[in-house]
C-alpha positions, 0 to 999 in steps of 0.5 A: 322799886317799892319796899314793903314790910310785912310783919305780925307783931304783938302789943309788946313787939314780940314777933317770935320765939325759938325761931317760930311764931308764937300764935295761931292766926289762920286769917293772918296766914291767909292774908300773908299768902294773898299779899305776897303771892308772886312776890319776892321776899327778903328775909334772914337765914333763920327766918328762911330756915324756920319755914322748912322750905321756900314758900310756894309761888314766891321767890326768897332772897335770903340774907346771910353772912354764912359763906357757901350758904345755898338755897334751892334753884330759883331763889337767891342768897346774898351777903347783905341787905344792900345786895338784896336791894341791888338784886331786886333792882337788877331783876327789875322788880316793882316791889319787894317784901321785907319778911323778917326776922327782927334784925332784917326789919331793923336794918331795912326800916330806913328803906321801907316805903310802906308797911303791912302790920298785923297787930296782935292783941296779946303780949306773949313771951318771945325772944325776937322783937320788931323794932320800935318805930317813930310813928311820926313818919307813918300814916295809916291808910287802911285797917281791918279787924279780926276777932278771936275765934276757933281759927284765930288764937287772939283778936288782931288788926291788919293795918296798912301804913305809908311813909309820910 
């Protein structure tokens, strides 16, 4: 099973504030939807709750230490990241996406095979951060640039990386 990480992060590694996004990037949201449609997303409970409901046409695997936490039918709740990976293998998945938040990204990084990173050209204030990476372990394979516009609060690049 391939483990892919998907994130939008600022130059200062901020990914959120008060359990919400810190920018409006319409083209990035479209990219996220295109990339993850039909896939299983592993995320922490706070990230899951910040969405308000499960994303359409995707399956959520929610990692939480809260006992008796429930998710809607068709989605899964597990107690650890290891359980999430075991579930993915048990379900016969070819790929899972790590979709946040900060602690889940940090814990998952050693297992990640590829990353899709939206690199936002900004340094906003935030309280949730993407972990520092050892870039020696990663090779960029593709990059697309988006200019600031009416739909995109900041300019950004979407970059694809594979583990060396």
